[in-house]
The first five atom37 places (N, CA, C, CB, O) and aatype in JSON, in Angstrom:
{
  "aatype": [12, 10, 10, 10, 16, 4, 14, 19, 4, 7, 10, 6, 0, 3, 6, 15, 0, 13, 6, 14, 7, 7, 6, 0, 8, 10, 6, 1, 14, 15, 15, 7, 15, 0, 3, 0, 7, 15, 7, 0, 0, 7, 16, 18, 10, 18, 16, 1, 6, 2, 14, 11, 7, 9, 15, 13, 6, 10, 17, 8, 4, 1, 8, 7, 4, 7, 11, 17, 13, 8, 0, 0, 1, 3, 16, 5, 16, 5, 3, 13, 1, 0, 13, 18, 11, 9, 3, 3, 14, 11, 14, 19, 9, 15, 0, 5, 1, 2, 1, 1, 11],
  "atom_mask": [
    [1, 1, 1, 1, 1],
    [1, 1, 1, 1, 1],
    [1, 1, 1, 1, 1],
    [1, 1, 1, 1, 1],
    [1, 1, 1, 1, 1],
    [1, 1, 1, 1, 1],
    [1, 1, 1, 1, 1],
    [1, 1, 1, 1, 1],
    [1, 1, 1, 1, 1],
    [1, 1, 1, 0, 1],
    [1, 1, 1, 1, 1],
    [1, 1, 1, 1, 1],
    [1, 1, 1, 1, 1],
    [1, 1, 1, 1, 1],
    [1, 1, 1, 1, 1],
    [1, 1, 1, 1, 1],
    [1, 1, 1, 1, 1],
    [1, 1, 1, 1, 1],
    [1, 1, 1, 1, 1],
    [1, 1, 1, 1, 1],
    [1, 1, 1, 0, 1],
    [1, 1, 1, 0, 1],
    [1, 1, 1, 1, 1],
    [1, 1, 1, 1, 1],
    [1, 1, 1, 1, 1],
    [1, 1, 1, 1, 1],
    [1, 1, 1, 1, 1],
    [1, 1, 1, 1, 1],
    [1, 1, 1, 1, 1],
    [1, 1, 1, 1, 1],
    [1, 1, 1, 1, 1],
    [1, 1, 1, 0, 1],
    [1, 1, 1, 1, 1],
    [1, 1, 1, 1, 1],
    [1, 1, 1, 1, 1],
    [1, 1, 1, 1, 1],
    [1, 1, 1, 0, 1],
    [1, 1, 1, 1, 1],
    [1, 1, 1, 0, 1],
    [1, 1, 1, 1, 1],
    [1, 1, 1, 1, 1],
    [1, 1, 1, 0, 1],
    [1, 1, 1, 1, 1],
    [1, 1, 1, 1, 1],
    [1, 1, 1, 1, 1],
    [1, 1, 1, 1, 1],
    [1, 1, 1, 1, 1],
    [1, 1, 1, 1, 1],
    [1, 1, 1, 1, 1],
    [1, 1, 1, 1, 1],
    [1, 1, 1, 1, 1],
    [1, 1, 1, 1, 1],
    [1, 1, 1, 0, 1],
    [1, 1, 1, 1, 1],
    [1, 1, 1, 1, 1],
    [1, 1, 1, 1, 1],
    [1, 1, 1, 1, 1],
    [1, 1, 1, 1, 1],
    [1, 1, 1, 1, 1],
    [1, 1, 1, 1, 1],
    [1, 1, 1, 1, 1],
    [1, 1, 1, 1, 1],
    [1, 1, 1, 1, 1],
    [1, 1, 1, 0, 1],
    [1, 1, 1, 1, 1],
    [1, 1, 1, 0, 1],
    [1, 1, 1, 1, 1],
    [1, 1, 1, 1, 1],
    [1, 1, 1, 1, 1],
    [1, 1, 1, 1, 1],
    [1, 1, 1, 1, 1],
    [1, 1, 1, 1, 1],
    [1, 1, 1, 1, 1],
    [1, 1, 1, 1, 1],
    [1, 1, 1, 1, 1],
    [1, 1, 1, 1, 1],
    [1, 1, 1, 1, 1],
    [1, 1, 1, 1, 1],
    [1, 1, 1, 1, 1],
    [1, 1, 1, 1, 1],
    [1, 1, 1, 1, 1],
    [1, 1, 1, 1, 1],
    [1, 1, 1, 1, 1],
    [1, 1, 1, 1, 1],
    [1, 1, 1, 1, 1],
    [1, 1, 1, 1, 1],
    [1, 1, 1, 1, 1],
    [1, 1, 1, 1, 1],
    [1, 1, 1, 1, 1],
    [1, 1, 1, 1, 1],
    [1, 1, 1, 1, 1],
    [1, 1, 1, 1, 1],
    [1, 1, 1, 1, 1],
    [1, 1, 1, 1, 1],
    [1, 1, 1, 1, 1],
    [1, 1, 1, 1, 1],
    [1, 1, 1, 1, 1],
    [1, 1, 1, 1, 1],
    [1, 1, 1, 1, 1],
    [1, 1, 1, 1, 1],
    [1, 1, 1, 1, 1]
  ],
  "atom_positions": [
    [[52.92, 141.11, 1.64], [52.71, 142.14, 2.54], [53.87, 141.61, 4.07], [50.77, 142.24, 2.86], [53.26, 141.08, 5.0]],
    [[55.19, 141.75, 4.21], [55.67, 141.68, 5.87], [54.86, 142.01, 6.43], [56.73, 142.4, 6.45], [53.97, 142.71, 5.94]],
    [[54.88, 141.64, 7.6], [54.45, 142.06, 9.21], [54.9, 142.23, 9.97], [53.94, 141.59, 9.86], [54.81, 141.18, 10.6]],
    [[55.76, 143.28, 10.85], [56.95, 143.76, 11.88], [56.13, 143.82, 13.18], [57.75, 145.4, 11.48], [55.05, 144.41, 13.29]],
    [[56.66, 143.25, 14.02], [56.24, 143.97, 15.41], [57.82, 144.32, 16.14], [55.12, 142.73, 16.55], [58.79, 143.59, 16.33]],
    [[57.55, 146.03, 16.49], [58.38, 146.78, 17.36], [58.88, 145.87, 18.52], [57.62, 148.0, 17.89], [58.07, 145.4, 19.32]],
    [[60.37, 145.59, 18.62], [60.82, 144.93, 19.95], [60.66, 146.05, 21.44], [62.6, 144.47, 19.66], [60.66, 145.69, 22.61]],
    [[60.56, 147.37, 20.94], [60.6, 148.26, 21.83], [59.24, 149.1, 21.93], [61.75, 149.02, 21.53], [59.13, 149.7, 23.0]],
    [[57.96, 149.3, 20.87], [57.3, 149.96, 21.42], [55.87, 148.84, 21.25], [57.4, 151.47, 20.85], [54.79, 149.11, 21.77]],
    [[56.1, 147.64, 20.48], [55.4, 146.83, 20.26], [54.89, 146.95, 19.66], [0.0, 0.0, 0.0], [54.11, 146.0, 19.57]],
    [[54.61, 148.17, 18.54], [53.77, 148.42, 17.71], [53.77, 146.83, 16.56], [54.24, 149.98, 17.09], [54.77, 146.13, 16.38]],
    [[52.34, 146.59, 15.91], [52.32, 145.01, 15.36], [52.09, 145.86, 13.91], [50.83, 143.58, 16.06], [51.58, 146.96, 14.1]],
    [[52.4, 145.53, 12.45], [51.9, 146.72, 11.32], [52.78, 146.25, 9.52], [52.7, 148.76, 12.13], [53.85, 146.01, 8.95]],
    [[51.97, 146.31, 9.44], [53.03, 145.78, 8.01], [54.76, 146.51, 7.66], [52.0, 146.3, 6.39], [55.63, 146.8, 8.48]],
    [[54.76, 146.59, 6.67], [55.79, 147.2, 6.24], [55.97, 148.57, 5.66], [56.14, 146.51, 5.57], [56.93, 149.11, 5.1]],
    [[54.85, 148.93, 5.94], [54.99, 150.57, 5.35], [54.96, 151.48, 6.66], [53.52, 151.09, 4.2], [54.76, 152.7, 6.66]],
    [[55.18, 150.71, 7.77], [54.97, 151.48, 8.89], [56.44, 151.92, 9.47], [54.09, 150.65, 9.94], [56.84, 152.91, 10.08]],
    [[57.0, 150.85, 9.06], [58.68, 150.68, 8.77], [59.58, 151.16, 7.82], [58.98, 149.56, 8.56], [59.23, 151.39, 6.66]],
    [[60.96, 151.35, 8.32], [61.88, 151.4, 7.19], [63.09, 150.68, 6.98], [62.24, 152.49, 7.09], [63.99, 151.1, 7.69]],
    [[63.3, 150.05, 6.48], [64.38, 149.49, 6.31], [65.93, 149.75, 6.56], [64.21, 149.35, 5.41], [65.9, 150.98, 6.62]],
    [[66.8, 149.52, 6.67], [68.06, 149.88, 6.78], [69.1, 149.0, 6.67], [0.0, 0.0, 0.0], [70.19, 149.18, 7.21]],
    [[68.75, 147.77, 5.79], [70.11, 147.11, 5.38], [70.42, 146.01, 6.74], [0.0, 0.0, 0.0], [69.83, 145.59, 7.74]],
    [[71.95, 145.82, 5.97], [71.77, 144.33, 6.55], [73.03, 144.71, 8.53], [72.84, 142.63, 4.74], [74.15, 145.17, 8.75]],
    [[72.26, 144.35, 9.13], [72.68, 144.24, 10.93], [74.1, 143.64, 11.18], [71.53, 143.08, 11.88], [74.66, 142.65, 10.7]],
    [[74.45, 144.46, 11.98], [75.83, 143.48, 12.59], [77.02, 143.55, 12.02], [75.68, 142.02, 12.51], [77.81, 142.61, 11.93]],
    [[77.25, 145.14, 11.45], [78.64, 145.4, 10.04], [79.75, 145.73, 11.45], [78.36, 147.42, 8.39], [79.41, 146.16, 12.55]],
    [[80.61, 145.5, 11.16], [81.55, 145.9, 12.22], [82.2, 147.41, 11.02], [82.95, 144.25, 12.8], [82.3, 147.39, 9.79]],
    [[82.54, 148.64, 12.06], [82.92, 149.86, 10.81], [84.16, 150.09, 11.32], [81.95, 151.45, 10.66], [84.54, 150.12, 12.49]],
    [[85.17, 150.34, 9.54], [86.39, 150.09, 10.53], [87.12, 151.21, 11.58], [87.48, 149.66, 9.61], [87.02, 152.43, 11.43]],
    [[87.58, 150.81, 12.24], [87.87, 152.26, 12.82], [89.56, 153.42, 11.54], [88.61, 151.66, 15.09], [90.32, 153.08, 10.63]],
    [[89.38, 154.32, 12.06], [90.33, 155.28, 11.01], [91.65, 154.91, 10.55], [90.64, 156.59, 11.6], [92.25, 154.67, 9.5]],
    [[91.93, 155.01, 12.56], [93.23, 154.21, 12.93], [93.82, 153.58, 12.77], [0.0, 0.0, 0.0], [95.03, 153.57, 13.0]],
    [[93.2, 152.82, 12.31], [93.72, 150.66, 12.04], [94.57, 150.6, 11.11], [92.39, 149.32, 11.32], [94.78, 151.26, 10.09]],
    [[95.17, 149.48, 11.7], [96.69, 149.31, 10.17], [95.76, 149.34, 8.77], [97.88, 147.13, 10.13], [96.06, 149.87, 7.7]],
    [[94.36, 148.48, 9.17], [93.97, 148.42, 8.12], [93.12, 149.3, 6.83], [93.62, 147.68, 8.47], [92.84, 149.09, 5.65]],
    [[92.91, 150.31, 7.76], [91.77, 151.51, 7.54], [91.96, 151.73, 5.27], [92.58, 153.61, 8.92], [91.16, 152.05, 4.39]],
    [[93.31, 151.35, 5.29], [94.01, 152.08, 3.66], [93.85, 150.93, 3.27], [0.0, 0.0, 0.0], [94.57, 150.78, 2.29]],
    [[93.11, 149.71, 3.58], [93.31, 148.79, 2.41], [92.42, 147.81, 1.78], [94.24, 148.12, 2.68], [92.6, 146.72, 1.25]],
    [[91.06, 148.8, 2.08], [90.3, 148.86, 1.47], [89.38, 148.42, 2.68], [0.0, 0.0, 0.0], [88.45, 147.81, 2.15]],
    [[89.23, 148.43, 3.77], [88.13, 147.95, 4.5], [86.87, 149.35, 4.77], [88.85, 147.27, 6.02], [85.78, 149.36, 5.34]],
    [[87.56, 150.25, 4.17], [86.24, 151.31, 4.35], [85.33, 151.02, 2.34], [87.21, 153.72, 4.75], [84.22, 151.21, 1.85]],
    [[86.19, 150.68, 2.05], [85.16, 150.24, 0.91], [84.35, 148.89, 0.61], [0.0, 0.0, 0.0], [83.42, 148.5, -0.1]],
    [[85.34, 148.35, 1.65], [84.61, 146.72, 1.8], [82.92, 146.88, 2.6], [85.88, 145.51, 3.12], [81.81, 146.43, 2.32]],
    [[83.49, 147.83, 3.81], [82.34, 148.23, 5.12], [81.09, 148.54, 4.36], [82.78, 149.76, 6.2], [80.0, 147.98, 4.43]],
    [[81.65, 150.06, 3.24], [80.31, 150.96, 2.61], [79.64, 149.79, 1.63], [80.87, 152.63, 1.51], [78.42, 149.68, 1.76]],
    [[80.21, 148.98, 0.77], [79.19, 148.72, -1.03], [79.05, 147.25, -0.6], [80.31, 148.97, -3.15], [78.08, 146.65, -1.05]],
    [[80.04, 146.48, 0.36], [80.36, 145.02, 0.62], [78.87, 144.33, 1.04], [81.6, 144.87, 1.94], [78.53, 145.11, 1.93]],
    [[78.13, 143.67, 0.97], [76.66, 143.15, 1.49], [76.95, 141.63, 1.27], [75.14, 143.78, 0.5], [77.82, 141.43, 0.41]],
    [[76.31, 140.27, 1.98], [76.3, 139.74, 2.01], [74.32, 139.32, 1.68], [77.25, 139.71, 2.82], [73.4, 139.61, 2.45]],
    [[74.25, 138.93, 0.92], [72.68, 138.3, -0.08], [72.59, 136.8, 0.02], [72.74, 138.61, -2.04], [72.69, 135.93, -0.84]],
    [[72.31, 136.73, 1.67], [72.17, 135.28, 1.66], [70.87, 134.38, 1.63], [72.78, 134.93, 2.68], [69.82, 135.0, 1.73]],
    [[70.82, 133.29, 1.52], [69.27, 132.42, 0.82], [69.27, 132.35, 2.03], [69.04, 130.89, -0.3], [70.42, 132.37, 2.47]],
    [[68.47, 132.26, 2.84], [68.09, 131.33, 4.22], [67.69, 132.8, 5.18], [0.0, 0.0, 0.0], [66.84, 133.64, 4.91]],
    [[68.47, 132.75, 6.18], [68.51, 133.74, 7.4], [69.13, 134.74, 7.53], [68.83, 133.33, 8.35], [70.34, 134.65, 7.75]],
    [[68.4, 136.25, 7.41], [69.45, 137.59, 7.43], [69.03, 138.48, 8.4], [69.54, 138.46, 6.05], [67.83, 138.57, 8.62]],
    [[69.63, 138.98, 8.85], [69.56, 139.72, 9.72], [69.3, 141.28, 9.4], [70.59, 139.45, 10.34], [69.89, 141.62, 8.37]],
    [[68.96, 141.75, 9.69], [68.53, 143.64, 9.69], [68.04, 144.52, 9.42], [68.84, 144.3, 9.53], [67.19, 144.43, 8.53]],
    [[68.27, 145.54, 9.9], [68.12, 146.84, 10.7], [66.81, 146.94, 10.43], [69.01, 148.17, 10.31], [66.46, 146.37, 9.39]],
    [[65.39, 147.87, 11.48], [64.65, 148.08, 10.6], [64.38, 149.39, 11.75], [63.56, 146.85, 10.01], [64.76, 149.43, 12.92]],
    [[63.79, 150.18, 11.16], [63.05, 151.65, 11.82], [61.67, 152.04, 12.3], [63.11, 152.6, 10.92], [60.8, 152.24, 11.45]],
    [[61.49, 152.12, 13.18], [59.65, 152.26, 13.46], [59.71, 153.44, 13.34], [58.78, 151.83, 14.97], [60.41, 154.32, 13.85]],
    [[58.96, 153.42, 12.64], [58.5, 155.11, 11.56], [57.57, 155.53, 12.33], [57.72, 155.04, 9.72], [57.58, 156.72, 12.64]],
    [[56.23, 154.37, 12.98], [54.86, 155.41, 12.86], [55.01, 154.91, 14.29], [53.18, 155.14, 11.72], [53.88, 154.79, 14.75]],
    [[56.0, 154.56, 15.24], [55.91, 154.68, 16.71], [56.73, 154.79, 17.64], [0.0, 0.0, 0.0], [56.42, 155.61, 18.51]],
    [[57.71, 154.22, 17.76], [58.3, 154.81, 19.16], [59.41, 155.46, 18.21], [58.89, 153.59, 20.62], [59.38, 156.64, 18.56]],
    [[60.31, 155.35, 17.26], [61.19, 155.97, 16.57], [62.23, 155.47, 16.59], [0.0, 0.0, 0.0], [63.23, 156.02, 16.13]],
    [[62.24, 154.22, 17.17], [63.39, 153.54, 17.68], [64.18, 152.7, 16.43], [62.88, 152.54, 18.89], [63.26, 152.2, 15.78]],
    [[65.41, 152.33, 15.84], [66.01, 151.19, 15.39], [65.87, 149.85, 16.03], [67.2, 151.46, 15.36], [65.77, 150.05, 17.24]],
    [[65.82, 149.01, 15.87], [65.82, 147.7, 16.17], [66.4, 146.82, 14.69], [64.22, 147.34, 16.69], [66.61, 147.19, 13.54]],
    [[66.54, 145.27, 15.5], [67.32, 144.42, 14.74], [65.91, 143.16, 13.87], [68.65, 143.6, 16.07], [64.86, 143.64, 13.45]],
    [[66.06, 142.4, 13.81], [65.05, 141.26, 12.63], [66.09, 140.56, 11.92], [63.93, 142.12, 11.25], [67.07, 140.75, 11.2]],
    [[65.26, 139.5, 12.57], [65.88, 138.28, 11.66], [64.9, 137.69, 10.75], [66.41, 137.06, 12.55], [63.87, 137.37, 11.33]],
    [[64.92, 137.33, 8.87], [64.07, 136.93, 8.43], [64.35, 136.21, 7.15], [63.32, 137.79, 8.46], [64.71, 136.68, 6.07]],
    [[64.19, 135.35, 7.4], [64.16, 134.39, 6.14], [64.06, 134.57, 4.82], [63.33, 133.69, 6.2], [62.97, 134.15, 4.42]],
    [[65.04, 135.22, 3.58], [64.7, 135.34, 2.66], [63.77, 134.45, 1.67], [65.56, 135.6, 2.44], [62.74, 134.87, 1.14]],
    [[64.36, 133.01, 1.47], [63.1, 131.85, 0.71], [61.97, 132.53, 0.97], [62.88, 130.13, 1.41], [61.25, 133.05, 0.12]],
    [[61.73, 132.53, 2.53], [59.96, 132.47, 3.08], [59.74, 133.29, 3.16], [59.33, 131.98, 4.22], [58.53, 133.48, 2.99]],
    [[60.61, 134.61, 3.47], [59.85, 135.89, 3.96], [58.83, 136.48, 5.71], [58.84, 135.82, 2.79], [58.17, 137.4, 6.21]],
    [[59.53, 134.84, 6.02], [58.81, 134.59, 7.24], [59.69, 135.43, 8.35], [58.67, 132.91, 7.56], [60.91, 135.3, 8.26]],
    [[59.3, 136.05, 9.12], [60.1, 137.1, 10.25], [60.62, 136.05, 11.58], [58.78, 138.54, 10.98], [59.8, 135.39, 12.2]],
    [[61.67, 136.03, 11.8], [62.08, 134.7, 13.09], [61.81, 135.82, 14.26], [64.2, 133.82, 13.13], [61.08, 135.76, 15.25]],
    [[62.46, 136.61, 13.89], [62.57, 137.39, 15.77], [62.95, 138.85, 15.39], [64.2, 136.61, 17.12], [63.67, 139.14, 14.43]],
    [[62.61, 139.4, 15.92], [63.04, 141.07, 16.34], [63.22, 141.31, 17.75], [61.89, 142.19, 15.94], [62.36, 141.11, 18.6]],
    [[64.63, 141.86, 17.98], [65.06, 142.11, 18.78], [65.44, 143.75, 19.33], [65.8, 141.32, 18.58], [65.04, 144.58, 18.52]],
    [[66.08, 144.31, 20.45], [66.67, 145.58, 20.87], [67.75, 145.47, 20.13], [66.94, 145.84, 22.33], [68.35, 144.41, 19.99]],
    [[68.2, 146.9, 19.44], [69.66, 147.27, 18.98], [70.71, 146.96, 19.71], [69.84, 148.56, 18.83], [71.86, 146.87, 19.26]],
    [[70.33, 146.75, 21.07], [71.46, 146.64, 22.58], [71.61, 144.85, 22.69], [70.44, 147.49, 24.55], [72.67, 144.41, 23.13]],
    [[70.35, 143.72, 22.2], [70.2, 142.77, 22.28], [71.7, 141.77, 21.39], [68.76, 142.77, 21.89], [72.19, 142.19, 20.34]],
    [[72.01, 140.93, 21.84], [72.57, 140.31, 21.4], [72.23, 138.95, 19.54], [72.77, 140.01, 22.72], [71.27, 138.22, 19.31]],
    [[72.94, 139.07, 19.07], [72.51, 138.17, 17.92], [71.87, 136.74, 18.06], [73.64, 137.97, 17.18], [72.64, 135.88, 18.48]],
    [[70.73, 136.39, 17.81], [69.77, 135.39, 17.89], [70.9, 133.83, 17.2], [68.14, 135.99, 16.77], [71.63, 133.99, 16.23]],
    [[70.83, 133.04, 17.63], [70.79, 132.01, 17.36], [69.29, 131.44, 16.67], [71.25, 131.52, 18.46], [68.23, 131.25, 17.26]],
    [[69.68, 131.23, 15.03], [68.3, 130.85, 14.59], [68.67, 129.88, 13.85], [67.41, 131.84, 13.87], [69.79, 130.01, 13.36]],
    [[67.81, 128.47, 13.5], [68.4, 127.36, 13.1], [67.45, 127.88, 11.63], [68.17, 125.73, 14.12], [66.51, 128.67, 11.69]],
    [[67.95, 127.22, 10.38], [67.48, 127.59, 9.26], [66.67, 126.54, 8.6], [68.49, 128.02, 8.51], [66.54, 126.36, 7.39]],
    [[66.08, 125.78, 9.68], [65.11, 124.82, 8.8], [64.17, 125.2, 9.84], [65.45, 123.0, 8.48], [64.49, 125.55, 10.97]],
    [[63.1, 125.12, 9.41], [61.32, 124.99, 9.97], [60.22, 124.9, 8.79], [60.78, 126.52, 10.92], [60.45, 124.76, 7.59]],
    [[58.97, 125.03, 9.44], [57.82, 124.66, 8.64], [57.64, 125.44, 8.14], [56.78, 124.27, 9.01], [57.48, 126.46, 8.83]],
    [[57.55, 125.55, 6.92], [56.9, 126.54, 5.49], [55.04, 126.74, 6.29], [56.92, 125.12, 3.26], [54.3, 125.94, 6.86]],
    [[54.93, 127.89, 6.01], [53.49, 128.01, 6.25], [52.38, 127.32, 4.86], [53.27, 129.77, 6.5], [52.85, 127.36, 3.72]],
    [[51.32, 126.88, 5.02], [50.52, 126.76, 4.13], [49.63, 127.71, 3.29], [49.99, 126.11, 4.58], [48.89, 127.25, 2.42]]
  ]
}
């Protein structure tokens, strides 16, 4: 079971109170850009990283404030390293951390 904490309203609950929204910090290509027709839209829609280690994700607080927020999660240990608001900058997080026993 994953335990999350909403950085907006402070709700702390398991993942059933939240909704995952996929990879965070993606840049949407503008429709008027020169590379709009060169596959940038397809890359934006379908290509995602699947890192072994720290992953930055979008989450929705369904049972609390209803806001979206970001979370940094270690995909190897399933530990969340940080929760931060949508407007906050992406934190620098070390990949090394002591594993829980």
